[in-house]
DRENFILUM-691041 format. One line per field, with one value per residue: x, y, z of N, C-alpha, C in turn. Coordinates in steps of 0.1 Angstrom, whole numbers, plus 5000, padded with zeros to 4 digits. Example, Ala and Ser with C-alpha at 12.3 -4.5 7.8 and 13.67 -1.06 7.14 Angstrom:
<recs>
n_c1	(5132, 5128)
n_c2	(4943, 4978)
n_c3	(5078, 5071)
ca_c1	(5123, 5137)
ca_c2	(4955, 4989)
ca_c3	(5078, 5071)
c_c1	(5132, 5129)
c_c2	(4967, 5000)
c_c3	(5078, 5079)
</recs>
This chain:
<recs>
n_c1	(7039, 7050, 7060, 7035, 7026, 7035, 7031, 7004, 7006, 7019, 7003, 6985, 6997, 7001, 6974, 6969, 6988, 6977, 6951, 6961, 6976, 6950, 6941, 6958, 6958, 6929, 6928, 6936, 6933, 6898, 6879, 6848, 6845, 6835, 6803, 6777, 6749, 6739, 6755, 6777, 6788, 6801, 6839, 6869, 6883, 6907, 6922, 6916, 6882, 6860, 6827, 6796, 6764, 6728, 6698, 6676, 6679, 6697, 6717, 6741, 6751, 6760, 6778, 6802, 6812, 6822, 6839, 6856, 6859, 6848, 6821, 6801, 6809, 6794, 6766, 6735, 6706, 6673, 6652, 6641, 6653, 6662, 6688, 6702, 6724, 6755, 6779, 6813, 6841, 6875, 6898, 6926, 6943, 6944, 6922, 6891, 6865, 6827, 6799, 6767, 6733, 6701, 6683, 6650, 6633, 6600, 6578, 6594, 6600, 6593, 6611, 6634, 6640, 6643, 6670, 6683, 6683, 6691, 6716, 6734, 6736, 6750, 6773, 6786, 6785, 6805, 6825, 6860, 6875, 6865, 6867, 6852, 6822, 6809, 6778, 6749, 6736, 6708, 6707, 6694, 6667, 6645, 6658, 6652, 6633, 6643, 6671, 6679, 6675, 6695, 6715, 6720, 6722, 6746, 6758, 6750, 6762, 6787, 6809, 6826, 6810, 6810, 6787, 6778, 6771, 6745, 6743, 6748, 6747, 6717, 6711, 6706, 6732, 6727, 6705, 6721, 6742, 6720, 6718, 6743, 6747, 6730, 6732, 6759, 6758, 6737, 6760, 6773, 6757, 6757, 6776, 6799, 6799, 6820, 6833, 6840, 6817, 6808, 6805, 6790, 6790, 6780, 6774, 6788, 6811, 6823, 6833, 6841, 6870, 6880, 6865, 6877, 6899, 6894, 6887, 6911, 6929, 6926, 6932, 6953)
n_c2	(9656, 9632, 9634, 9640, 9609, 9591, 9608, 9593, 9569, 9567, 9571, 9557, 9530, 9538, 9537, 9513, 9504, 9506, 9491, 9466, 9466, 9475, 9448, 9427, 9435, 9436, 9410, 9399, 9382, 9388, 9400, 9393, 9412, 9427, 9431, 9464, 9477, 9500, 9530, 9525, 9504, 9502, 9495, 9503, 9533, 9528, 9514, 9531, 9534, 9526, 9524, 9511, 9521, 9525, 9520, 9491, 9459, 9466, 9458, 9455, 9437, 9417, 9435, 9440, 9411, 9405, 9421, 9413, 9389, 9369, 9344, 9343, 9369, 9387, 9385, 9378, 9390, 9377, 9389, 9424, 9450, 9443, 9441, 9453, 9468, 9477, 9466, 9453, 9445, 9436, 9442, 9426, 9439, 9465, 9477, 9489, 9476, 9490, 9474, 9486, 9493, 9489, 9510, 9533, 9511, 9505, 9492, 9484, 9481, 9510, 9518, 9504, 9524, 9544, 9534, 9543, 9570, 9582, 9558, 9557, 9582, 9597, 9579, 9585, 9612, 9615, 9597, 9596, 9582, 9570, 9574, 9574, 9573, 9546, 9553, 9535, 9528, 9518, 9509, 9501, 9518, 9543, 9573, 9578, 9591, 9588, 9581, 9606, 9619, 9607, 9615, 9640, 9640, 9633, 9653, 9673, 9658, 9661, 9643, 9628, 9612, 9589, 9579, 9551, 9532, 9505, 9469, 9469, 9451, 9449, 9472, 9486, 9508, 9531, 9539, 9532, 9553, 9574, 9576, 9576, 9603, 9612, 9607, 9617, 9648, 9646, 9645, 9666, 9684, 9682, 9690, 9672, 9657, 9630, 9637, 9614, 9590, 9560, 9529, 9495, 9459, 9432, 9410, 9408, 9420, 9442, 9470, 9465, 9460, 9492, 9501, 9491, 9496, 9528, 9526, 9512, 9533, 9546, 9530, 9522)
n_c3	(6394, 6401, 6429, 6436, 6430, 6445, 6474, 6474, 6473, 6500, 6514, 6512, 6523, 6551, 6554, 6554, 6570, 6597, 6592, 6593, 6620, 6636, 6634, 6644, 6672, 6677, 6674, 6699, 6731, 6742, 6764, 6784, 6813, 6836, 6850, 6847, 6864, 6886, 6890, 6911, 6909, 6891, 6872, 6881, 6867, 6843, 6814, 6779, 6772, 6747, 6737, 6731, 6710, 6710, 6690, 6702, 6687, 6665, 6654, 6673, 6694, 6675, 6661, 6675, 6676, 6651, 6650, 6671, 6659, 6673, 6677, 6700, 6715, 6726, 6737, 6714, 6716, 6711, 6723, 6720, 6738, 6763, 6778, 6802, 6813, 6815, 6800, 6803, 6780, 6779, 6761, 6750, 6773, 6767, 6755, 6764, 6755, 6758, 6763, 6754, 6770, 6750, 6726, 6729, 6726, 6717, 6733, 6759, 6793, 6813, 6836, 6821, 6803, 6818, 6830, 6811, 6810, 6834, 6843, 6819, 6811, 6833, 6835, 6809, 6811, 6829, 6836, 6827, 6815, 6796, 6756, 6729, 6718, 6699, 6682, 6669, 6636, 6619, 6588, 6568, 6579, 6592, 6600, 6640, 6667, 6692, 6683, 6680, 6699, 6717, 6704, 6713, 6736, 6744, 6733, 6752, 6776, 6767, 6750, 6726, 6697, 6672, 6640, 6626, 6603, 6603, 6591, 6563, 6537, 6537, 6522, 6488, 6465, 6457, 6477, 6498, 6498, 6501, 6526, 6540, 6532, 6545, 6575, 6575, 6577, 6595, 6616, 6612, 6618, 6652, 6680, 6693, 6676, 6656, 6626, 6608, 6593, 6594, 6575, 6580, 6577, 6597, 6587, 6559, 6564, 6554, 6560, 6586, 6588, 6585, 6608, 6629, 6629, 6630, 6658, 6670, 6670, 6691, 6716, 6743)
ca_c1	(7031, 7062, 7062, 7020, 7019, 7047, 7021, 6994, 7015, 7023, 6988, 6980, 7007, 6994, 6963, 6974, 6996, 6965, 6941, 6969, 6978, 6943, 6935, 6964, 6947, 6913, 6929, 6946, 6922, 6889, 6869, 6840, 6854, 6827, 6785, 6771, 6735, 6747, 6772, 6786, 6795, 6810, 6850, 6883, 6888, 6920, 6921, 6908, 6872, 6847, 6818, 6787, 6755, 6722, 6686, 6676, 6680, 6705, 6727, 6752, 6760, 6762, 6790, 6808, 6812, 6823, 6850, 6867, 6859, 6839, 6807, 6791, 6813, 6781, 6751, 6723, 6696, 6658, 6643, 6645, 6651, 6659, 6700, 6697, 6734, 6767, 6789, 6823, 6847, 6892, 6906, 6944, 6948, 6949, 6911, 6881, 6846, 6813, 6787, 6754, 6719, 6696, 6669, 6641, 6620, 6587, 6576, 6605, 6593, 6595, 6626, 6647, 6641, 6650, 6679, 6695, 6686, 6704, 6731, 6735, 6740, 6763, 6782, 6788, 6793, 6814, 6839, 6874, 6886, 6859, 6874, 6842, 6812, 6801, 6764, 6750, 6722, 6702, 6712, 6673, 6656, 6650, 6663, 6641, 6635, 6650, 6685, 6681, 6674, 6706, 6729, 6716, 6721, 6758, 6760, 6752, 6776, 6801, 6813, 6832, 6807, 6809, 6779, 6783, 6758, 6747, 6735, 6748, 6747, 6709, 6704, 6708, 6743, 6721, 6699, 6731, 6747, 6716, 6718, 6756, 6748, 6721, 6744, 6773, 6747, 6736, 6771, 6775, 6747, 6760, 6793, 6800, 6798, 6833, 6830, 6833, 6807, 6817, 6792, 6798, 6779, 6784, 6770, 6796, 6824, 6826, 6836, 6849, 6888, 6881, 6859, 6891, 6915, 6893, 6891, 6920, 6937, 6922, 6939, 6964)
ca_c2	(9644, 9620, 9639, 9636, 9599, 9591, 9611, 9586, 9553, 9567, 9576, 9541, 9525, 9544, 9530, 9494, 9493, 9509, 9480, 9455, 9471, 9472, 9433, 9425, 9445, 9429, 9391, 9397, 9381, 9394, 9386, 9401, 9413, 9434, 9445, 9475, 9483, 9513, 9542, 9524, 9492, 9507, 9490, 9513, 9534, 9522, 9514, 9539, 9525, 9527, 9523, 9508, 9524, 9518, 9514, 9481, 9454, 9477, 9450, 9459, 9425, 9412, 9437, 9432, 9399, 9406, 9427, 9408, 9376, 9358, 9341, 9349, 9378, 9393, 9380, 9384, 9387, 9381, 9401, 9435, 9459, 9427, 9441, 9471, 9471, 9480, 9452, 9456, 9435, 9440, 9436, 9426, 9449, 9477, 9489, 9483, 9477, 9488, 9476, 9497, 9488, 9493, 9518, 9531, 9499, 9505, 9480, 9484, 9490, 9526, 9514, 9507, 9542, 9556, 9533, 9550, 9584, 9578, 9551, 9558, 9597, 9596, 9568, 9592, 9624, 9614, 9583, 9601, 9569, 9572, 9581, 9584, 9562, 9545, 9552, 9525, 9535, 9506, 9514, 9501, 9525, 9559, 9576, 9575, 9598, 9578, 9579, 9620, 9624, 9602, 9622, 9659, 9637, 9632, 9670, 9679, 9650, 9666, 9627, 9623, 9604, 9586, 9574, 9539, 9529, 9486, 9459, 9480, 9448, 9452, 9484, 9491, 9516, 9544, 9540, 9536, 9566, 9588, 9570, 9581, 9617, 9616, 9605, 9632, 9659, 9645, 9648, 9683, 9693, 9679, 9696, 9663, 9643, 9629, 9643, 9605, 9583, 9540, 9514, 9487, 9451, 9423, 9395, 9401, 9422, 9452, 9480, 9464, 9465, 9501, 9506, 9486, 9508, 9537, 9519, 9508, 9543, 9553, 9524, 9530)
ca_c3	(6394, 6408, 6442, 6438, 6437, 6462, 6486, 6474, 6474, 6511, 6521, 6507, 6528, 6557, 6557, 6555, 6583, 6603, 6596, 6600, 6636, 6641, 6634, 6654, 6683, 6675, 6673, 6706, 6738, 6742, 6773, 6793, 6824, 6844, 6844, 6857, 6865, 6891, 6891, 6919, 6901, 6875, 6873, 6882, 6855, 6842, 6800, 6771, 6765, 6732, 6743, 6715, 6718, 6693, 6697, 6700, 6676, 6659, 6655, 6683, 6695, 6661, 6653, 6681, 6677, 6644, 6653, 6682, 6656, 6683, 6675, 6708, 6725, 6733, 6733, 6705, 6726, 6707, 6729, 6723, 6754, 6775, 6788, 6811, 6820, 6810, 6806, 6800, 6777, 6780, 6749, 6749, 6783, 6761, 6754, 6773, 6747, 6767, 6754, 6764, 6765, 6735, 6736, 6718, 6720, 6723, 6744, 6769, 6804, 6821, 6839, 6810, 6796, 6831, 6834, 6797, 6807, 6846, 6847, 6811, 6811, 6841, 6831, 6799, 6819, 6845, 6826, 6824, 6805, 6776, 6748, 6723, 6719, 6689, 6678, 6658, 6630, 6610, 6575, 6564, 6582, 6589, 6618, 6650, 6673, 6696, 6679, 6678, 6715, 6723, 6697, 6719, 6751, 6738, 6730, 6767, 6782, 6756, 6745, 6713, 6694, 6659, 6636, 6624, 6600, 6603, 6584, 6548, 6531, 6531, 6511, 6477, 6467, 6458, 6490, 6513, 6498, 6505, 6541, 6540, 6533, 6560, 6587, 6576, 6578, 6613, 6621, 6610, 6630, 6667, 6677, 6699, 6667, 6651, 6614, 6596, 6592, 6590, 6569, 6584, 6575, 6602, 6577, 6549, 6569, 6549, 6563, 6593, 6594, 6588, 6621, 6641, 6629, 6639, 6673, 6676, 6676, 6706, 6723, 6751)
c_c1	(7036, 7055, 7040, 7017, 7029, 7039, 7012, 6994, 7014, 7008, 6982, 6985, 7006, 6986, 6966, 6974, 6990, 6958, 6949, 6972, 6965, 6933, 6945, 6957, 6933, 6919, 6934, 6933, 6912, 6882, 6866, 6847, 6843, 6811, 6783, 6756, 6732, 6757, 6777, 6790, 6803, 6826, 6857, 6881, 6902, 6924, 6916, 6896, 6867, 6839, 6805, 6773, 6743, 6710, 6686, 6671, 6689, 6715, 6742, 6763, 6771, 6782, 6799, 6812, 6818, 6836, 6860, 6866, 6857, 6826, 6801, 6801, 6803, 6772, 6742, 6712, 6679, 6651, 6648, 6639, 6656, 6672, 6698, 6710, 6746, 6777, 6800, 6833, 6865, 6897, 6921, 6947, 6950, 6937, 6899, 6868, 6835, 6807, 6773, 6742, 6715, 6686, 6662, 6632, 6610, 6581, 6587, 6596, 6597, 6608, 6636, 6651, 6646, 6664, 6691, 6697, 6686, 6713, 6736, 6743, 6751, 6776, 6793, 6798, 6801, 6826, 6850, 6880, 6880, 6862, 6865, 6834, 6811, 6790, 6756, 6738, 6716, 6699, 6697, 6666, 6657, 6652, 6656, 6644, 6643, 6666, 6688, 6686, 6690, 6717, 6732, 6723, 6740, 6765, 6763, 6764, 6790, 6810, 6815, 6820, 6807, 6798, 6785, 6769, 6754, 6740, 6737, 6743, 6732, 6706, 6712, 6723, 6733, 6716, 6710, 6741, 6738, 6717, 6733, 6756, 6743, 6725, 6756, 6761, 6741, 6749, 6774, 6769, 6750, 6774, 6800, 6802, 6815, 6827, 6828, 6823, 6810, 6803, 6798, 6781, 6787, 6782, 6788, 6811, 6829, 6824, 6839, 6863, 6889, 6879, 6866, 6898, 6909, 6899, 6902, 6934, 6932, 6923, 6947, 6976)
c_c2	(9633, 9617, 9634, 9619, 9590, 9592, 9600, 9580, 9553, 9566, 9565, 9528, 9528, 9536, 9518, 9491, 9500, 9498, 9472, 9455, 9466, 9458, 9429, 9430, 9429, 9414, 9387, 9389, 9390, 9388, 9394, 9401, 9419, 9439, 9451, 9476, 9497, 9519, 9535, 9514, 9493, 9502, 9505, 9519, 9536, 9523, 9519, 9528, 9532, 9522, 9523, 9512, 9523, 9514, 9499, 9470, 9460, 9468, 9454, 9450, 9422, 9418, 9440, 9425, 9398, 9413, 9421, 9391, 9364, 9356, 9346, 9360, 9385, 9383, 9382, 9379, 9388, 9387, 9414, 9442, 9455, 9433, 9456, 9466, 9471, 9469, 9456, 9446, 9440, 9434, 9439, 9433, 9464, 9485, 9480, 9483, 9477, 9490, 9481, 9491, 9497, 9500, 9520, 9522, 9500, 9504, 9477, 9487, 9501, 9528, 9517, 9517, 9547, 9551, 9538, 9562, 9587, 9575, 9555, 9574, 9603, 9590, 9579, 9603, 9620, 9602, 9590, 9592, 9568, 9579, 9582, 9567, 9564, 9543, 9550, 9532, 9520, 9516, 9516, 9509, 9536, 9564, 9583, 9585, 9598, 9584, 9598, 9624, 9618, 9610, 9638, 9652, 9637, 9640, 9671, 9671, 9661, 9649, 9629, 9610, 9606, 9576, 9562, 9530, 9508, 9486, 9467, 9470, 9446, 9466, 9485, 9501, 9528, 9546, 9537, 9552, 9581, 9589, 9577, 9597, 9622, 9619, 9618, 9641, 9660, 9650, 9661, 9691, 9691, 9681, 9685, 9649, 9638, 9630, 9625, 9599, 9568, 9533, 9504, 9473, 9439, 9408, 9393, 9407, 9433, 9463, 9480, 9464, 9481, 9507, 9501, 9495, 9520, 9535, 9520, 9521, 9547, 9542, 9528, 9518)
c_c3	(6405, 6420, 6445, 6446, 6448, 6472, 6485, 6479, 6495, 6521, 6523, 6519, 6545, 6562, 6560, 6565, 6594, 6605, 6599, 6615, 6637, 6643, 6641, 6668, 6686, 6675, 6687, 6721, 6746, 6752, 6784, 6807, 6837, 6836, 6853, 6861, 6876, 6888, 6898, 6918, 6889, 6878, 6874, 6866, 6847, 6826, 6790, 6770, 6753, 6738, 6731, 6719, 6711, 6699, 6695, 6688, 6661, 6650, 6659, 6683, 6685, 6658, 6662, 6681, 6660, 6642, 6660, 6670, 6665, 6678, 6688, 6722, 6736, 6727, 6725, 6710, 6712, 6711, 6733, 6733, 6764, 6783, 6794, 6821, 6812, 6812, 6791, 6792, 6776, 6770, 6746, 6760, 6772, 6759, 6759, 6764, 6756, 6757, 6762, 6762, 6753, 6744, 6723, 6716, 6726, 6734, 6757, 6780, 6810, 6826, 6835, 6806, 6811, 6836, 6825, 6800, 6822, 6842, 6831, 6809, 6818, 6836, 6816, 6806, 6828, 6841, 6821, 6812, 6791, 6768, 6735, 6722, 6702, 6683, 6667, 6648, 6624, 6596, 6566, 6569, 6587, 6603, 6628, 6659, 6683, 6693, 6678, 6695, 6718, 6720, 6707, 6730, 6755, 6742, 6744, 6778, 6775, 6751, 6734, 6709, 6675, 6652, 6630, 6619, 6603, 6591, 6566, 6538, 6529, 6525, 6502, 6477, 6463, 6472, 6499, 6507, 6496, 6518, 6541, 6543, 6545, 6566, 6586, 6581, 6590, 6619, 6624, 6620, 6650, 6670, 6690, 6690, 6659, 6633, 6605, 6598, 6588, 6583, 6574, 6577, 6587, 6595, 6566, 6552, 6563, 6553, 6581, 6600, 6592, 6603, 6634, 6640, 6637, 6653, 6679, 6677, 6689, 6720, 6733, 6745)
</recs>
């Protein structure tokens, strides 16, 4: 029993240490450094990269702002489907955060959809410094066909992705439990998916320290 208690204490300490190290990393300067609309505009591959993807209005910009403690690091657009480029943010010279265009917006122009299937797939498939894609899913709504299509695309690109539920503050506990179970089942069904599903809220900060820790573990 004593050994078991020691193990639990050590695990708790280790988790706390990871969260604190991640807090320090994300407290460092985070600045916009580059935007790319074509493959030949991508910056040189140097620092490890973690990309953020999700349907339009999934809360991607808000989550990036919450992670970095900035109010307007990533712009929150009132017009779904507007962003059509890859935006690169340097975090403390150790990690590049990449904001990918939203997908799945029904009224988005054909060119936007082609951009995601063209530039985005080429980036995913060929970027040697890309460590993981955080694929955001709105906890309040059902998984869309566009989400499933992107998961299949990530499988084809052989890029590890991790499912992150957003806006969990708008979901009751029982519904959130079902949503987490559904997301974990989705992860098990995709060879490129990381097994751990994260649950977050940009409004309350729920899950943000844990997500920071997961991302910090990929930094250089």
